[in-house]
Phi, psi and omega in degrees: 000140178257132180265141174266165177236147174219146178265145189221151172232128179236121175266120187238163178304328183259014175138171179267131175247143178238127189217178176238128179255121174266107186265116177295146176296323180227087182300136177230352183245137174267007176239127183256178180238131178241119172266131173249164190306137173283089185068240179254011180283140176305170197288346176289344178082165177298124180066017182074023183302310182298320180298307184296317180293326177293317176297321181293317181287323176297327177295342174265001178108005182264123175291131183235145179228139172237117190237137165275126178276162188308127179093357183239145177058235184273352186272125180290152176156161179286149176219153173305154183291325185239151181306316186299328183283346184284322188294326174293336176295315180291304185295340176276358178080022188286348176263005186295313185299313183290329177291318178299315179299320177294317177302308181300318181295315181294319181295315181295314180296321183262000180068033182266152174288330181177180179232146163275128181258133188227153174180166177247138177056254178295330177295325178291322176302312178299322180299312180299316179297319181294322178297320178296323184280332187220064185293336183288333182260332181278114185263357177175170180233139171243110186248110174260121183047060179297140183248098183268016182231168178246122185268143176039070183295161183262154176280174183301331182273006177090353180279157180288131180251088185297144176275110184273149190289317187292314176299323181297319179296324179295324179293336180280346184289142181300137182291334182256030184287168181265207184299321180297316179295319177299323179293318178297316181298318179293325179293319182289336182267353186282132174264127188277154177302134179063021183305311182296321179294316178297318179297318179297320178291321179292322180298334178282335184254342184239158178301141184300332187289349177292344180245016187228132179308307185292329176296317177295321177297321174296319179295317184292331181262013179059031177254356181267160183297328187253020186297326185292346184263001183271108183272055183229157178285092184305309187297322179298317180290319178297319177299322175297308182302313188273356177274352181295142182279160177085171180287136171300146183289356177264005182298136171281091190300315176298323181289316181296321178296316178298318177300314183295316179298321179303313183289318181299329179276006173081016179285151180284147181205134173244124180244133177232125183231157172282117189299126174084359187269174192303310186293322176298317182298314179291325179299315179294316183292319180292322175299318178295314184294327182270352181059047177289128183282105185252027182261002181294140177292347179273358177255136179221131175237116179253130179249113184264121179272152174077023178231181182248183183299327186257010172065032182257004177236160173070021180070026187289330181300314179293328180288316178300314180304312181300314183296324185288317175301317181289328186271353188302328183302340178294338186261359184250000000 
């Protein structure tokens, strides 16, 4: 079956959304699929992932929608002036109201029982918050590379407060350690002579991530520009970092709590992650710390090896599309 496409504009109380509707030639499902923006990327997704997956599912009879939310892609609306300021908008759930309104509008207009909400990274964040706000209409979640943490939080004055490696390492030391642990703690807290002068000189000559926690995490997960130049046992360090008990202090607590409630209530979810990459590592650790029950047959986690965060390498787009078509029965 061949699906047709139509362009749509929907005016909602919280803004105008512009989208593409993939209409099945022979509709068979009363549950549709809604893709929301992958972070700030337009609605076709990285490498056309959302488009290809929608075509494939529409060919099986599933109505699919790809929508730009206000300020993104073709949809008008205000956005922060710089990229870094956009991420707190997403992780803070500021697109929740308009997405919930969009879900309700599409269901009413098309006579659907509900929609599965899908997205990558920031889109997955938005999907979880929307499911929490509108559980009667959201029939499932498709989360690609979900980001359950907040990177580089801001200080009270609005400036970026980078997470530094040395203070973070001190926090990881056992509180009941012996003499050796105390010595390590003292060494990490010691300020060396001319330290600030040397650091300032080094920051001019070396990449900034060498002095930043998130920079090191990207290096260790081979997501950084200079990862290939790091002559250290990446996996051993990652195993140490991710073996710590409790929630990471960068956890997006409202988001993680909403995710846990969704799973505990038995709602279906399909999660696809890039194997061994940053978001998968945090996703696993946060799930473990929160004791999220992931044994339900309505839950599926696919780990794709040999690809990147946006699934544009290693044939991942085709793999994601195939997995979604095969897993769709969980939502009906």
